[in-house]
CHARMM internal coordinates of N, CA and C (Angstrom, degrees):
IC EDIT
DIST 1 N 1 CA 1.4545
DIST 1 CA 1 C 1.5277
ANGL 1 N 1 CA 1 C 108.11
DIST 1 C 2 N 1.2969
ANGL 1 CA 1 C 2 N 117.49
DIHE 1 N 1 CA 1 C 2 N 124.51
DIST 2 N 2 CA 1.4619
ANGL 1 C 2 N 2 CA 122.63
DIHE 1 CA 1 C 2 N 2 CA 179.58
DIST 2 CA 2 C 1.5214
ANGL 2 N 2 CA 2 C 110.49
DIHE 1 C 2 N 2 CA 2 C -76.34
DIST 2 C 3 N 1.3068
ANGL 2 CA 2 C 3 N 114.95
DIHE 2 N 2 CA 2 C 3 N 144.91
DIST 3 N 3 CA 1.4681
ANGL 2 C 3 N 3 CA 120.12
DIHE 2 CA 2 C 3 N 3 CA 177.13
DIST 3 CA 3 C 1.5098
ANGL 3 N 3 CA 3 C 109.41
DIHE 2 C 3 N 3 CA 3 C -121.59
DIST 3 C 4 N 1.3069
ANGL 3 CA 3 C 4 N 115.14
DIHE 3 N 3 CA 3 C 4 N 154.81
DIST 4 N 4 CA 1.4570
ANGL 3 C 4 N 4 CA 120.71
DIHE 3 CA 3 C 4 N 4 CA 178.11
DIST 4 CA 4 C 1.5293
ANGL 4 N 4 CA 4 C 106.92
DIHE 3 C 4 N 4 CA 4 C -114.13
DIST 4 C 5 N 1.3291
ANGL 4 CA 4 C 5 N 116.19
DIHE 4 N 4 CA 4 C 5 N 83.21
DIST 5 N 5 CA 1.4513
ANGL 4 C 5 N 5 CA 121.46
DIHE 4 CA 4 C 5 N 5 CA -177.92
DIST 5 CA 5 C 1.5138
ANGL 5 N 5 CA 5 C 110.03
DIHE 4 C 5 N 5 CA 5 C -121.56
DIST 5 C 6 N 1.3063
ANGL 5 CA 5 C 6 N 115.42
DIHE 5 N 5 CA 5 C 6 N 143.94
DIST 6 N 6 CA 1.4567
ANGL 5 C 6 N 6 CA 120.69
DIHE 5 CA 5 C 6 N 6 CA 175.19
DIST 6 CA 6 C 1.5217
ANGL 6 N 6 CA 6 C 109.32
DIHE 5 C 6 N 6 CA 6 C -82.89
DIST 6 C 7 N 1.3023
ANGL 6 CA 6 C 7 N 115.71
DIHE 6 N 6 CA 6 C 7 N 153.05
DIST 7 N 7 CA 1.4456
ANGL 6 C 7 N 7 CA 122.02
DIHE 6 CA 6 C 7 N 7 CA -178.99
DIST 7 CA 7 C 1.5265
ANGL 7 N 7 CA 7 C 108.39
DIHE 6 C 7 N 7 CA 7 C -124.66
DIST 7 C 8 N 1.3339
ANGL 7 CA 7 C 8 N 116.17
DIHE 7 N 7 CA 7 C 8 N 140.38
DIST 8 N 8 CA 1.4498
ANGL 7 C 8 N 8 CA 119.83
DIHE 7 CA 7 C 8 N 8 CA 175.51
DIST 8 CA 8 C 1.5170
ANGL 8 N 8 CA 8 C 109.69
DIHE 7 C 8 N 8 CA 8 C -143.39
DIST 8 C 9 N 1.3214
ANGL 8 CA 8 C 9 N 115.78
DIHE 8 N 8 CA 8 C 9 N 164.66
DIST 9 N 9 CA 1.4496
ANGL 8 C 9 N 9 CA 121.88
DIHE 8 CA 8 C 9 N 9 CA -177.31
DIST 9 CA 9 C 1.5185
ANGL 9 N 9 CA 9 C 109.82
DIHE 8 C 9 N 9 CA 9 C -102.60
DIST 9 C 10 N 1.3105
ANGL 9 CA 9 C 10 N 116.69
DIHE 9 N 9 CA 9 C 10 N 139.26
DIST 10 N 10 CA 1.4599
ANGL 9 C 10 N 10 CA 122.13
DIHE 9 CA 9 C 10 N 10 CA 173.58
DIST 10 CA 10 C 1.5254
ANGL 10 N 10 CA 10 C 108.48
DIHE 9 C 10 N 10 CA 10 C -105.62
DIST 10 C 11 N 1.3162
ANGL 10 CA 10 C 11 N 116.00
DIHE 10 N 10 CA 10 C 11 N 137.09
DIST 11 N 11 CA 1.4583
ANGL 10 C 11 N 11 CA 120.27
DIHE 10 CA 10 C 11 N 11 CA 174.53
DIST 11 CA 11 C 1.5221
ANGL 11 N 11 CA 11 C 106.89
DIHE 10 C 11 N 11 CA 11 C -103.97
DIST 11 C 12 N 1.3180
ANGL 11 CA 11 C 12 N 115.98
DIHE 11 N 11 CA 11 C 12 N 105.27
DIST 12 N 12 CA 1.4561
ANGL 11 C 12 N 12 CA 122.03
DIHE 11 CA 11 C 12 N 12 CA -176.16
DIST 12 CA 12 C 1.5212
ANGL 12 N 12 CA 12 C 109.81
DIHE 11 C 12 N 12 CA 12 C -122.37
DIST 12 C 13 N 1.3278
ANGL 12 CA 12 C 13 N 115.52
DIHE 12 N 12 CA 12 C 13 N 147.19
DIST 13 N 13 CA 1.4585
ANGL 12 C 13 N 13 CA 118.95
DIHE 12 CA 12 C 13 N 13 CA 173.69
DIST 13 CA 13 C 1.5316
ANGL 13 N 13 CA 13 C 108.41
DIHE 12 C 13 N 13 CA 13 C -67.67
DIST 13 C 14 N 1.3137
ANGL 13 CA 13 C 14 N 116.13
DIHE 13 N 13 CA 13 C 14 N 159.84
DIST 14 N 14 CA 1.4678
ANGL 13 C 14 N 14 CA 119.95
DIHE 13 CA 13 C 14 N 14 CA 178.28
DIST 14 CA 14 C 1.5229
ANGL 14 N 14 CA 14 C 110.83
DIHE 13 C 14 N 14 CA 14 C -58.54
DIST 14 C 15 N 1.3291
ANGL 14 CA 14 C 15 N 117.14
DIHE 14 N 14 CA 14 C 15 N -38.80
DIST 15 N 15 CA 1.4574
ANGL 14 C 15 N 15 CA 120.60
DIHE 14 CA 14 C 15 N 15 CA -179.24
DIST 15 CA 15 C 1.5238
ANGL 15 N 15 CA 15 C 111.65
DIHE 14 C 15 N 15 CA 15 C -62.32
DIST 15 C 16 N 1.3281
ANGL 15 CA 15 C 16 N 117.25
DIHE 15 N 15 CA 15 C 16 N -46.86
DIST 16 N 16 CA 1.4651
ANGL 15 C 16 N 16 CA 121.13
DIHE 15 CA 15 C 16 N 16 CA 179.44
DIST 16 CA 16 C 1.5232
ANGL 16 N 16 CA 16 C 109.67
DIHE 15 C 16 N 16 CA 16 C -64.90
DIST 16 C 17 N 1.3210
ANGL 16 CA 16 C 17 N 117.03
DIHE 16 N 16 CA 16 C 17 N -43.97
DIST 17 N 17 CA 1.4588
ANGL 16 C 17 N 17 CA 121.87
DIHE 16 CA 16 C 17 N 17 CA 178.58
DIST 17 CA 17 C 1.5336
ANGL 17 N 17 CA 17 C 110.59
DIHE 16 C 17 N 17 CA 17 C -56.77
DIST 17 C 18 N 1.3306
ANGL 17 CA 17 C 18 N 115.93
DIHE 17 N 17 CA 17 C 18 N -46.54
DIST 18 N 18 CA 1.4590
ANGL 17 C 18 N 18 CA 120.45
DIHE 17 CA 17 C 18 N 18 CA -179.36
DIST 18 CA 18 C 1.5267
ANGL 18 N 18 CA 18 C 111.96
DIHE 17 C 18 N 18 CA 18 C -65.45
DIST 18 C 19 N 1.3335
ANGL 18 CA 18 C 19 N 117.28
DIHE 18 N 18 CA 18 C 19 N -39.39
DIST 19 N 19 CA 1.4657
ANGL 18 C 19 N 19 CA 120.63
DIHE 18 CA 18 C 19 N 19 CA 178.61
DIST 19 CA 19 C 1.5249
ANGL 19 N 19 CA 19 C 111.11
DIHE 18 C 19 N 19 CA 19 C -64.32
DIST 19 C 20 N 1.3264
ANGL 19 CA 19 C 20 N 116.98
DIHE 19 N 19 CA 19 C 20 N -41.80
DIST 20 N 20 CA 1.4640
ANGL 19 C 20 N 20 CA 120.57
DIHE 19 CA 19 C 20 N 20 CA 176.99
DIST 20 CA 20 C 1.5249
ANGL 20 N 20 CA 20 C 109.58
DIHE 19 C 20 N 20 CA 20 C -62.68
DIST 20 C 21 N 1.3181
ANGL 20 CA 20 C 21 N 116.56
DIHE 20 N 20 CA 20 C 21 N -39.39
DIST 21 N 21 CA 1.4584
ANGL 20 C 21 N 21 CA 120.99
DIHE 20 CA 20 C 21 N 21 CA 177.99
DIST 21 CA 21 C 1.5217
ANGL 21 N 21 CA 21 C 111.83
DIHE 20 C 21 N 21 CA 21 C -60.20
DIST 21 C 22 N 1.3286
ANGL 21 CA 21 C 22 N 117.12
DIHE 21 N 21 CA 21 C 22 N -41.76
DIST 22 N 22 CA 1.4644
ANGL 21 C 22 N 22 CA 121.03
DIHE 21 CA 21 C 22 N 22 CA 178.45
DIST 22 CA 22 C 1.5219
ANGL 22 N 22 CA 22 C 110.29
DIHE 21 C 22 N 22 CA 22 C -64.01
DIST 22 C 23 N 1.3421
ANGL 22 CA 22 C 23 N 117.11
DIHE 22 N 22 CA 22 C 23 N -47.06
DIST 23 N 23 CA 1.4630
ANGL 22 C 23 N 23 CA 120.56
DIHE 22 CA 22 C 23 N 23 CA 179.84
DIST 23 CA 23 C 1.5248
ANGL 23 N 23 CA 23 C 111.25
DIHE 22 C 23 N 23 CA 23 C -62.64
DIST 23 C 24 N 1.3283
ANGL 23 CA 23 C 24 N 116.73
DIHE 23 N 23 CA 23 C 24 N -42.31
DIST 24 N 24 CA 1.4666
ANGL 23 C 24 N 24 CA 120.41
DIHE 23 CA 23 C 24 N 24 CA 179.24
DIST 24 CA 24 C 1.5293
ANGL 24 N 24 CA 24 C 110.65
DIHE 23 C 24 N 24 CA 24 C -61.78
DIST 24 C 25 N 1.3181
ANGL 24 CA 24 C 25 N 116.33
DIHE 24 N 24 CA 24 C 25 N -43.98
DIST 25 N 25 CA 1.4686
ANGL 24 C 25 N 25 CA 120.27
DIHE 24 CA 24 C 25 N 25 CA 178.85
DIST 25 CA 25 C 1.5169
ANGL 25 N 25 CA 25 C 110.74
DIHE 24 C 25 N 25 CA 25 C -61.74
DIST 25 C 26 N 1.3363
ANGL 25 CA 25 C 26 N 117.04
DIHE 25 N 25 CA 25 C 26 N -42.47
DIST 26 N 26 CA 1.4683
ANGL 25 C 26 N 26 CA 120.66
DIHE 25 CA 25 C 26 N 26 CA 179.18
DIST 26 CA 26 C 1.5233
ANGL 26 N 26 CA 26 C 111.93
DIHE 25 C 26 N 26 CA 26 C -61.97
DIST 26 C 27 N 1.3248
ANGL 26 CA 26 C 27 N 117.25
DIHE 26 N 26 CA 26 C 27 N -29.61
DIST 27 N 27 CA 1.4639
ANGL 26 C 27 N 27 CA 122.56
DIHE 26 CA 26 C 27 N 27 CA 179.34
DIST 27 CA 27 C 1.5316
ANGL 27 N 27 CA 27 C 112.28
DIHE 26 C 27 N 27 CA 27 C -93.04
DIST 27 C 28 N 1.3263
ANGL 27 CA 27 C 28 N 116.53
DIHE 27 N 27 CA 27 C 28 N 2.95
DIST 28 N 28 CA 1.4723
ANGL 27 C 28 N 28 CA 122.74
DIHE 27 CA 27 C 28 N 28 CA -178.39
DIST 28 CA 28 C 1.5322
ANGL 28 N 28 CA 28 C 111.27
DIHE 27 C 28 N 28 CA 28 C 57.11
DIST 28 C 29 N 1.3261
ANGL 28 CA 28 C 29 N 115.70
DIHE 28 N 28 CA 28 C 29 N 44.21
DIST 29 N 29 CA 1.4635
ANGL 28 C 29 N 29 CA 122.28
DIHE 28 CA 28 C 29 N 29 CA 178.74
DIST 29 CA 29 C 1.5288
ANGL 29 N 29 CA 29 C 109.03
DIHE 28 C 29 N 29 CA 29 C -126.07
DIST 29 C 30 N 1.3301
ANGL 29 CA 29 C 30 N 115.42
DIHE 29 N 29 CA 29 C 30 N 158.68
DIST 30 N 30 CA 1.4607
ANGL 29 C 30 N 30 CA 118.90
DIHE 29 CA 29 C 30 N 30 CA 169.66
DIST 30 CA 30 C 1.5229
ANGL 30 N 30 CA 30 C 107.67
DIHE 29 C 30 N 30 CA 30 C -72.99
DIST 30 C 31 N 1.3193
ANGL 30 CA 30 C 31 N 116.40
DIHE 30 N 30 CA 30 C 31 N 161.75
DIST 31 N 31 CA 1.4695
ANGL 30 C 31 N 31 CA 118.91
DIHE 30 CA 30 C 31 N 31 CA 178.75
DIST 31 CA 31 C 1.5203
ANGL 31 N 31 CA 31 C 110.48
DIHE 30 C 31 N 31 CA 31 C -61.34
DIST 31 C 32 N 1.3155
ANGL 31 CA 31 C 32 N 116.97
DIHE 31 N 31 CA 31 C 32 N -43.42
DIST 32 N 32 CA 1.4589
ANGL 31 C 32 N 32 CA 120.70
DIHE 31 CA 31 C 32 N 32 CA -179.52
DIST 32 CA 32 C 1.5270
ANGL 32 N 32 CA 32 C 110.42
DIHE 31 C 32 N 32 CA 32 C -60.91
DIST 32 C 33 N 1.3085
ANGL 32 CA 32 C 33 N 116.68
DIHE 32 N 32 CA 32 C 33 N -46.66
DIST 33 N 33 CA 1.4535
ANGL 32 C 33 N 33 CA 120.95
DIHE 32 CA 32 C 33 N 33 CA 179.80
DIST 33 CA 33 C 1.5272
ANGL 33 N 33 CA 33 C 111.03
DIHE 32 C 33 N 33 CA 33 C -63.90
DIST 33 C 34 N 1.3275
ANGL 33 CA 33 C 34 N 117.40
DIHE 33 N 33 CA 33 C 34 N -39.22
DIST 34 N 34 CA 1.4626
ANGL 33 C 34 N 34 CA 120.76
DIHE 33 CA 33 C 34 N 34 CA 179.86
DIST 34 CA 34 C 1.5274
ANGL 34 N 34 CA 34 C 111.21
DIHE 33 C 34 N 34 CA 34 C -66.18
DIST 34 C 35 N 1.3203
ANGL 34 CA 34 C 35 N 117.58
DIHE 34 N 34 CA 34 C 35 N -43.98
DIST 35 N 35 CA 1.4662
ANGL 34 C 35 N 35 CA 120.97
DIHE 34 CA 34 C 35 N 35 CA 178.74
DIST 35 CA 35 C 1.5265
ANGL 35 N 35 CA 35 C 109.72
DIHE 34 C 35 N 35 CA 35 C -61.86
DIST 35 C 36 N 1.3279
ANGL 35 CA 35 C 36 N 117.20
DIHE 35 N 35 CA 35 C 36 N -44.21
DIST 36 N 36 CA 1.4643
ANGL 35 C 36 N 36 CA 121.13
DIHE 35 CA 35 C 36 N 36 CA 177.03
DIST 36 CA 36 C 1.5265
ANGL 36 N 36 CA 36 C 110.92
DIHE 35 C 36 N 36 CA 36 C -59.39
DIST 36 C 37 N 1.3232
ANGL 36 CA 36 C 37 N 117.03
DIHE 36 N 36 CA 36 C 37 N -45.22
DIST 37 N 37 CA 1.4622
ANGL 36 C 37 N 37 CA 122.72
DIHE 36 CA 36 C 37 N 37 CA 179.07
DIST 37 CA 37 C 1.5300
ANGL 37 N 37 CA 37 C 111.33
DIHE 36 C 37 N 37 CA 37 C -59.22
DIST 37 C 38 N 1.3301
ANGL 37 CA 37 C 38 N 116.82
DIHE 37 N 37 CA 37 C 38 N -47.38
DIST 38 N 38 CA 1.4673
ANGL 37 C 38 N 38 CA 121.49
DIHE 37 CA 37 C 38 N 38 CA -178.45
DIST 38 CA 38 C 1.5345
ANGL 38 N 38 CA 38 C 110.43
DIHE 37 C 38 N 38 CA 38 C -63.66
DIST 38 C 39 N 1.3167
ANGL 38 CA 38 C 39 N 117.80
DIHE 38 N 38 CA 38 C 39 N -43.08
DIST 39 N 39 CA 1.4676
ANGL 38 C 39 N 39 CA 120.50
DIHE 38 CA 38 C 39 N 39 CA 179.38
DIST 39 CA 39 C 1.5244
ANGL 39 N 39 CA 39 C 111.46
DIHE 38 C 39 N 39 CA 39 C -64.27
DIST 39 C 40 N 1.3169
ANGL 39 CA 39 C 40 N 117.81
DIHE 39 N 39 CA 39 C 40 N -42.54
DIST 40 N 40 CA 1.4630
ANGL 39 C 40 N 40 CA 121.01
DIHE 39 CA 39 C 40 N 40 CA 178.91
DIST 40 CA 40 C 1.5240
ANGL 40 N 40 CA 40 C 110.52
DIHE 39 C 40 N 40 CA 40 C -63.64
DIST 40 C 41 N 1.3384
ANGL 40 CA 40 C 41 N 116.46
DIHE 40 N 40 CA 40 C 41 N -42.83
DIST 41 N 41 CA 1.4669
ANGL 40 C 41 N 41 CA 120.14
DIHE 40 CA 40 C 41 N 41 CA 178.09
DIST 41 CA 41 C 1.5300
ANGL 41 N 41 CA 41 C 110.58
DIHE 40 C 41 N 41 CA 41 C -61.00
DIST 41 C 42 N 1.3232
ANGL 41 CA 41 C 42 N 116.59
DIHE 41 N 41 CA 41 C 42 N -41.06
DIST 42 N 42 CA 1.4683
ANGL 41 C 42 N 42 CA 120.65
DIHE 41 CA 41 C 42 N 42 CA 179.29
DIST 42 CA 42 C 1.5316
ANGL 42 N 42 CA 42 C 111.12
DIHE 41 C 42 N 42 CA 42 C -64.93
DIST 42 C 43 N 1.3280
ANGL 42 CA 42 C 43 N 117.07
DIHE 42 N 42 CA 42 C 43 N -44.32
DIST 43 N 43 CA 1.4600
ANGL 42 C 43 N 43 CA 120.49
DIHE 42 CA 42 C 43 N 43 CA 177.85
DIST 43 CA 43 C 1.5261
ANGL 43 N 43 CA 43 C 111.12
DIHE 42 C 43 N 43 CA 43 C -59.66
DIST 43 C 44 N 1.3171
ANGL 43 CA 43 C 44 N 116.77
DIHE 43 N 43 CA 43 C 44 N -42.83
DIST 44 N 44 CA 1.4717
ANGL 43 C 44 N 44 CA 120.34
DIHE 43 CA 43 C 44 N 44 CA 178.51
DIST 44 CA 44 C 1.5263
ANGL 44 N 44 CA 44 C 111.07
DIHE 43 C 44 N 44 CA 44 C -62.40
DIST 44 C 45 N 1.3243
ANGL 44 CA 44 C 45 N 117.12
DIHE 44 N 44 CA 44 C 45 N -39.94
DIST 45 N 45 CA 1.4683
ANGL 44 C 45 N 45 CA 121.50
DIHE 44 CA 44 C 45 N 45 CA 179.29
DIST 45 CA 45 C 1.5275
ANGL 45 N 45 CA 45 C 110.68
DIHE 44 C 45 N 45 CA 45 C -65.33
DIST 45 C 46 N 1.3170
ANGL 45 CA 45 C 46 N 116.93
DIHE 45 N 45 CA 45 C 46 N -45.42
DIST 46 N 46 CA 1.4686
ANGL 45 C 46 N 46 CA 121.01
DIHE 45 CA 45 C 46 N 46 CA 179.92
DIST 46 CA 46 C 1.5195
ANGL 46 N 46 CA 46 C 110.47
DIHE 45 C 46 N 46 CA 46 C -63.08
DIST 46 C 47 N 1.3367
ANGL 46 CA 46 C 47 N 117.41
DIHE 46 N 46 CA 46 C 47 N -43.92
DIST 47 N 47 CA 1.4631
ANGL 46 C 47 N 47 CA 120.22
DIHE 46 CA 46 C 47 N 47 CA 179.33
DIST 47 CA 47 C 1.5276
ANGL 47 N 47 CA 47 C 111.48
DIHE 46 C 47 N 47 CA 47 C -65.31
DIST 47 C 48 N 1.3079
ANGL 47 CA 47 C 48 N 117.37
DIHE 47 N 47 CA 47 C 48 N -33.97
DIST 48 N 48 CA 1.4580
ANGL 47 C 48 N 48 CA 120.48
DIHE 47 CA 47 C 48 N 48 CA 177.34
DIST 48 CA 48 C 1.5297
ANGL 48 N 48 CA 48 C 110.34
DIHE 47 C 48 N 48 CA 48 C -65.08
DIST 48 C 49 N 1.3273
ANGL 48 CA 48 C 49 N 116.61
DIHE 48 N 48 CA 48 C 49 N -38.68
DIST 49 N 49 CA 1.4597
ANGL 48 C 49 N 49 CA 121.81
DIHE 48 CA 48 C 49 N 49 CA -178.21
DIST 49 CA 49 C 1.5260
ANGL 49 N 49 CA 49 C 113.08
DIHE 48 C 49 N 49 CA 49 C -79.94
DIST 49 C 50 N 1.3335
ANGL 49 CA 49 C 50 N 117.29
DIHE 49 N 49 CA 49 C 50 N -38.28
DIST 50 N 50 CA 1.4717
ANGL 49 C 50 N 50 CA 121.63
DIHE 49 CA 49 C 50 N 50 CA -170.51
DIST 50 CA 50 C 1.5190
ANGL 50 N 50 CA 50 C 114.77
DIHE 49 C 50 N 50 CA 50 C -115.10
DIST 50 C 51 N 1.3159
ANGL 50 CA 50 C 51 N 117.29
DIHE 50 N 50 CA 50 C 51 N -10.38
DIST 51 N 51 CA 1.4623
ANGL 50 C 51 N 51 CA 120.29
DIHE 50 CA 50 C 51 N 51 CA -176.08
DIST 51 CA 51 C 1.5104
ANGL 51 N 51 CA 51 C 111.20
DIHE 50 C 51 N 51 CA 51 C 100.83
DIST 51 C 52 N 1.3092
ANGL 51 CA 51 C 52 N 114.48
DIHE 51 N 51 CA 51 C 52 N 169.37
DIST 52 N 52 CA 1.4709
ANGL 51 C 52 N 52 CA 121.36
DIHE 51 CA 51 C 52 N 52 CA -176.08
DIST 52 CA 52 C 1.5231
ANGL 52 N 52 CA 52 C 111.49
DIHE 51 C 52 N 52 CA 52 C -59.09
DIST 52 C 53 N 1.3060
ANGL 52 CA 52 C 53 N 115.39
DIHE 52 N 52 CA 52 C 53 N 137.84
DIST 53 N 53 CA 1.4644
ANGL 52 C 53 N 53 CA 123.12
DIHE 52 CA 52 C 53 N 53 CA 175.68
DIST 53 CA 53 C 1.5219
ANGL 53 N 53 CA 53 C 107.01
DIHE 52 C 53 N 53 CA 53 C -87.16
DIST 53 C 54 N 1.3128
ANGL 53 CA 53 C 54 N 116.26
DIHE 53 N 53 CA 53 C 54 N 116.44
DIST 54 N 54 CA 1.4628
ANGL 53 C 54 N 54 CA 120.29
DIHE 53 CA 53 C 54 N 54 CA -179.73
DIST 54 CA 54 C 1.5155
ANGL 54 N 54 CA 54 C 110.56
DIHE 53 C 54 N 54 CA 54 C -83.96
DIST 54 C 55 N 1.3219
ANGL 54 CA 54 C 55 N 115.77
DIHE 54 N 54 CA 54 C 55 N 132.83
DIST 55 N 55 CA 1.4580
ANGL 54 C 55 N 55 CA 122.05
DIHE 54 CA 54 C 55 N 55 CA 176.53
DIST 55 CA 55 C 1.5130
ANGL 55 N 55 CA 55 C 109.04
DIHE 54 C 55 N 55 CA 55 C -125.19
DIST 55 C 56 N 1.3005
ANGL 55 CA 55 C 56 N 115.58
DIHE 55 N 55 CA 55 C 56 N 155.69
DIST 56 N 56 CA 1.4612
ANGL 55 C 56 N 56 CA 119.74
DIHE 55 CA 55 C 56 N 56 CA 174.63
DIST 56 CA 56 C 1.5194
ANGL 56 N 56 CA 56 C 106.98
DIHE 55 C 56 N 56 CA 56 C -94.72
DIST 56 C 57 N 1.3124
ANGL 56 CA 56 C 57 N 116.65
DIHE 56 N 56 CA 56 C 57 N 118.79
DIST 57 N 57 CA 1.4561
ANGL 56 C 57 N 57 CA 122.10
DIHE 56 CA 56 C 57 N 57 CA -179.55
DIST 57 CA 57 C 1.5107
ANGL 57 N 57 CA 57 C 110.56
DIHE 56 C 57 N 57 CA 57 C -81.52
DIST 57 C 58 N 1.3229
ANGL 57 CA 57 C 58 N 116.35
DIHE 57 N 57 CA 57 C 58 N 138.09
DIST 58 N 58 CA 1.4669
ANGL 57 C 58 N 58 CA 121.67
DIHE 57 CA 57 C 58 N 58 CA 175.54
DIST 58 CA 58 C 1.5180
ANGL 58 N 58 CA 58 C 108.82
DIHE 57 C 58 N 58 CA 58 C -75.19
DIST 58 C 59 N 1.2953
ANGL 58 CA 58 C 59 N 116.68
DIHE 58 N 58 CA 58 C 59 N 140.58
DIST 59 N 59 CA 1.4747
ANGL 58 C 59 N 59 CA 120.26
DIHE 58 CA 58 C 59 N 59 CA 179.56
DIST 59 CA 59 C 1.4921
ANGL 59 N 59 CA 59 C 111.09
DIHE 58 C 59 N 59 CA 59 C -104.30
END
COOR INIT
IC SEED 1 N 1 CA 1 C
IC BUILD
């Protein structure tokens, strides 16, 4: 199934990269999947506290 997702690069120190790798492994996820999961969880938490984040959708 094809997905329409944007891709971007993160500039992380080796220490941060390695720590994320440990957490991802503990959760049985790839690093990419774990980072995506953490960001989505954070967005949900912020929206719960502050309300929906409005974005302008591209047409």
